[in-house]
N, C-alpha and C positions, 0 to 999 in steps of 0.2 A: 504494500500500500504506500502511496505517496502521502506523506503527512507533513504538517507544518514544521516539525522538528527536522525532518530530512531536507526540506527546502532551506531552512535556516542554516543547517550544517553545510549545504552545498555553497551557499553564498559566502560563508566564512572560509571554507576549504573545499574546493571542487573534488578532491580525492577522497574525503572521509566517507561519503555515501557509499562508494564502492568498497572501501576497506572494511567498513562495519559489517558488510554482508559476506565478502569473499576474502578478506585479509587473513593473515595467520593469527588466529584467535589466541594462540599461546603467547604471542608477543604483545598483546593488548594489556595495559595496566588495569587490573581488576578493581583496585581501590580508588575511590573517588578522590581527586585532589582536594585537600582541605579548603583551599580558597574557593574552588568551584562549589563545594558544599556550602560554604558561607554565603555565596551569592544566591544559591538556591533557597537557603533558609531565609535570607533577607527578602527574596522575591515573594516567598510564601507569606511572610509577615506583612509585606506591603499589600499583597492581594487581599489578605484578611481585613486590613484597615479600610481599603477601598470598598470592599463588599459590604462592610458594616455601615457604610453611608448610603447604600442603594435604596433602603426602605424595603418595600415588599417586592419579592422576586421568587421565581420558581427555581428551586435548587435541584438540579439533575446530576449532582456530582457522585452519587452512589449507584451501584449496580453494574452489570456487565455492559459492554459497549453496545451489544445488540438491544438490550432493554432500554438503555438510555437513548439510542437512536430512535426507537419507536416512540418513546415518550416525547422526544424533541419534535418529531413530525406532528404528533398530536397537538403539542403546545403551539407550534407554528400555525396549524390549521385553525385553532380557536383564538388566535391572536393574543397570546399571553404578552403583557407589556415588557417584562424582563425575564430572560431565561439565563440562568447561570450554569456553566459547564455542560451545555447541551452537546450532543454528538451528531455530527453531520457526516453521512457516508453515501457514496455513490460510485459504483464501478471500482476503479483503483484509487479513489481519493477518500481520505479520512481526515476530518478536522474536528477539533474540540475548542471552539472559541470561548474565551472567558465569559463574555456576555453577548447575547443577542438582544438588541433593543428595537422595539417597535416604534416607528416614526409616525407622525400624524397622517402621512399620506398612505399608510398601510404597508409600507415596505419595512423589512428588517435590515438593520445595519450591524455588522460584527464589531465588537469592541474588545481590544486586548489590554490587559493590565500589565504594565512593564515597570520594573524597578530602575530603569534608566531614563534618560531624557527622551521626550517624544520625537524630537527632530535632531538632526546632526548639523554642525556648523552654526552659523548665525551668531548674534551677540545680543544678549538680553538688554545690556546697557544701551545699545544703539537701536534697539527695537527691531533687530533683524531676527526673523523667525527661524531661519534655517530651512532644511529640506527633509523630506521623508527618508528614513533609514531603509536601505534595500532589504536587509534581513527581516525587518518588521513588515515591509510592504508585501513581500512574497507570501508571508503567512496570512495576512489579511486578505490578499487576493484569492488564496485558496478557499477561504470561508465564503467569499463573495461568489466564486464559481459554484461551490456546493449549494448555496442558496438558490442560485439560478437553475442548476440541474434538478433541484427538488421542487421546482415549480413556483418559487417565490418571484415576485416582480424584480426585474433587474435593478441593480444599484452599482454605482462606480465609486462609491466612497466608503470609507471605514474610519475607525477612530482608535487612538491609543490614549489610555489614561496613564500619565507618566509618574515618575517618582515624586513630583510635587502635586500630584492629583490634578494636573491640568490636562485638558483634552486636546490632543493634536489630531486634526482632521487630515486624513490621507485621501487625496483625489487620485485614484489609480489611472485616470486618463491623462494625468499631467505628465509632460515630458520630464525626463530625468535630469536635464540640465539645459542651460541656455543654448549650447551648441549640440545637444543630443536630442535627436528627434524621437528616439525610442521612449515610449511611455512606461510607467511602472507596470501597467497591465501586460504590455508586450514583454517586458523583462521577466515577469512572472511566467508567462507562457513558455518562454525560452528556457527558463530555469526548470520548470516542471518537466519539459521534454528531456533535458539533460539528466535530470534525476531518474526519469523512467528508463532511459537507455542504460544507465549505470546499474540500477536495481535489477534489470533483466539481463545484465552482463553482455549486452550487445556491443559495448565498448569498455575499455579499461584505460583510465588515465594514471598518471604517475604521481608519487609523493613529491613534495618540495619542502625546503627548509625556509621557515619564516618565524618572526618573533612571536606571532600569535599562536604558534604550535605548542608552546611549552606547557599549556594547561590541558592539552588534549591527551587522552589515554593512549593514543597511537604515536606520541612524540618519539619515544625510544625506537619503536619499530621503523618509522619513516626515516629517522636519522640514520639508522643502521643501513637501510636500503640506499639512501643517498651516498653514504660513504662507500659501500660495496660497489656501487655502480658509477662511481666517479662523476656524480651528477653535477650539472652546472650550478645548481642552487647552493652548492657548497661554497661558492664564491660570494664574498660579501657584496650585498646590495644587488645581487642578480636573482630576482624573484621568479615566481612561476610564469608570469606572462612573458617576461623577457626570455626565459629559458625556452618556452614553447615557440616563440617567434624565431629564435636562433635554430631550433630544431627543425621547424617547418621550412624556413627559407634557405638554410645552409646545410641541412641534414647533419647537424652537429648534435651528438648525444652525450658526449663525455668531455670533461675538462681537457683531456689529452688531445682531443680533436681540434681545439682552438689553436694549437701551435702549428697546425698545417695550413692555417688561413693565409691567403695573400690579401692583405688589407687593401692595397691599391686596386686589385681586381674587384674586391667587394664594393669599394666606394664607386668604382666606375659603373658597376651594375646598378647601384643605388641611384646614381645620377640619371641613368636612363629610365629606371622604373621607380616612381615615387612610392609605390605600394610595397616595394622590397625593403625588408628590415625597417618597417615603420617604427619610429621612436628611437632609432639608433643613429647617432652621428659619429663622426670620426673620433672625437674625443672619448665618447662612451666605449666604443669598440677597443680602442687602445688601452683604456683604463681596465677593461675586463681582462684583456690578455696579460697586462702587467700584473694584476692581482692573481690571475691564474698561475702565472710563473712563480710568484712569491709563495703561493699556497702549496704548489705541488713540486716545484723544482728547487729553487734556492733555499726556501724555508727559513728565511731571515727577514726581520722587519727592516723597513726602509724609512728614513726621515729625509725629506727633500729639502735641501738647503739647511741653514742654521736657524733653529728655533730659539728665540730669546725670551726668557721669562724675567719678570721684575726682580731686581736685587733689593730686598726689603728686610726689615728686622723681624716682621711677623708674617708667617705663611699659614693660611687657614684653609683646610680642606673640608668642604661643606656638603652635607647631604640631609634631605628631609625624608620623613616617613609620613605618608598621608593615605587616607582612605577615599579614593575618588568616587566610590559608590555613595558616600555620604557627604562628599566635599568637605572633609574634615582633616586638618593637619594636626597630627598628634606629637610630632617630634622634630626638632631642629638640632642636628648634631654637627659639631665642629671638632676637627682634630687640629690642634694648634702646635706649630713648630716655631720656637723662638730661641735663637742662639743654639745651644746644645740641649735644650729642654723640649720635651714634648708632653702634651696632655690632651685628654679628650673631655669635652664639655657638652652637656646636653641641656636642652630646654624643652621640657616634656609636659604635655597636658595629662594630668592624672585622672581626669574624668572626661566624659564626652560632651560636656557643656560648652557652650560658646564662650562663656567666661574663662574657662580653663584654656581653651584654644587661644583666646586673645592674650591671656596672661603669659603664656609660653612665648608668643610672638613678641610681646613687649620686652621680655627678658632678653631675647635674642638681640633686639636692636639696642638695648642698653649696653650689652657686651660689645657690639660693633662700635658704638659711640665712644667707648672708653679707650679704643685702640689709638695709637699715635697717628695723627693725620698724615696721609700720603706715605706712610711707612709700613703698609701692610698690603698683602695680596690675598685674594680669595679665589679658590678653584672649586668648580662644581662640574658635574658631568651631564650634559644635555640641557635642553631648554625647559625641562619640567619645573625646575626650581623657580625660574623667572616667571613662567606662566602662572604657577601656583601662587607666587607672591603678589602678582597683579590682582588675582582674585581675592586674596586676603586683604589687600589694600582697599578694595571696594567694600568689603565687609566691615573693616575697622579703619576708616579714614582718619580717625583721631590718633592712631598710633604712628603713622608716617604718611606724609602727603604723596600724591601720585607723582609730583615733580621730583621729590626727594628720592623716591624709589627708582624712578627712571634714571636719575642722575647716578644713583648707586650702581645700577647695572651697566651704564654707559662708561663708567670708570674703567680705563684700560687695564687696571690692576685687578678687576673682577672678571675672571676668565672662565668661559665655558670650554673646558678641556676637550669636549667632544668635537667642537668646531676645529680645534687644533689638530685633532686626530684625522678628521676628514680632509682638511686642507693640506696637511704637511706629511702625512704618514700612510704607510700600508703595512699590513701584518699577515703572517702565515696562518691565519685562523679564519673561519667562516663567518664569524660575527664580531663586530667591533663594539660589543657591549663592554661595560666596565669590568664585569666578571671575567669574560673571556680574555681580555687584554691583561688584566692584573694577574690572573692565573698563569698566563703565558710567561709573564715576567717573574714568576716564582712565588707569588703571594697566595696564601691560603686563608679562607674564612674559618673561624673557629667553630661555627655551627655546621653540622653535617648536611643540612639542607637550607643553605642561605637563599632567601627569596624575598623580594619586596611584597609579593602576594601573600606569602606565609606570615610576614611581619604583621599584616593587617589582621590575619586570623589570630595571631598571638596577642595583639592588642585587644581584640574583642574578648578573648579569654581572660585577659587581665582585668578588663572592666567588669566582667561578670563575677570573677572569683577574688579580685584584689590580691592575687598570688604574686608576690614580689619576684618569684622565679621567672614568671612570664615576662615581666617588665625587664628583668635583667637580660633575658634572652634577646629582646628587641634592642637594648642598649649595646650589647656585644655585637649584634649584627650591624647596627648603624655605625658603631665605631670602626668596624672592619671595612664598611663601605667607604668611610672617610679616609682610612689608612690606604685602601686600594687606590683612591684618587691620588694620594701622595706618591704611591709606588709608581703609578702610571706617569705622573708628571716628571718624577726623577728619571724614569726609564727613557722617556722621550728626550730629556736633556742629555742623558748619557750617550744614547745612540747618535744624537745630533752632533755631539762633540767629537765623535770618532772620525 
């Protein structure tokens, strides 16, 4: 059966649908990732809160699928105003919308309750709404098609009740972008057919390595396949779509095949045929071959030119811990290096209240303000810290002004080390994450399963139990993240000077 979860999985990873049915089951992780379990639990809790506000509704959440399907059909025929957890089934399609809502014109509209934002992109402060999420849209479209198949009057809209209990209206006839003519309905039909082909084993696609994979139970299995098959997605920043384009247009299947390419010949062909290697320019092709060479041949990191870091009295290596599902920052960690002394400092919210979050942020800025002016440098990894701090500033504008925060991050001594890595370095690893690079340089986390996602789980356990051991585990993990940033900065400096 084609279900909403299979459509969702395909949008997230086109390979998972096939692997769930035909993959080597002994290689699939049986235990649910603790962070994934946390998200499920939080989603269930959010759904319960939303349902509690609905008033009178028909609850069809109990019983077999067959019984619930018959009950749903009967409820639709007698025009029940609100149906919760009804079952819609027809031919090879099966859907269980959270809510079926009767509109004044007699049509039913499916409503999904989601513990994320209803739209993606946009800016609440600027009044920009954003656009529908593809993985939500395909699920809603499935319910719409099932309603149509079961004789309900056609509708092209659906709704999402998001984490803030706001309703996001999904117009499925809407184009997916300004320059994209395909509508969300067309995208659904295409996705549904792709899922059908995979479920019936009429076609088989390949695994790929991506950052989103780490929470998937097939992560280890797919990673093993990619290693054994010398897959192109082992190369940093070469994802599934680029891999598939190279495979289709150049008949390249393995990293080793890249070294046989004649770049000039490829570029000449591309000049004649604009559809050939679409999305690839000369710079991208050369970068892919360079990274492939470093990954599989020379196996040594490269720093291009001399990278200069500020000579200052204080070096701070900075990392935050936050829960994006609740938009809550619970820890600001700094590893301070001054002369021949080093120390770790944390600013932690000991409860989930906004007051506690704000107090931790205030203490962080007090610490920054007492440092000698223009005689310190701060290193962090990726734009996440900056983006999160901008959100905090909007929540607590009395702590630091937007101009002062912007000035802080524009300071040349406040350095996003990830930008340095991207611009000046290449490494013999498949991911340029902080963990991959620091481990390559010999650093080891003290926790056996270091993970930002698990840190969120540990923090939630601490809030429930007030067990100081859980808090200590987060502190050790955050300190190691900060130290890893220091190790990477020192590594780049050392390699650059050789």
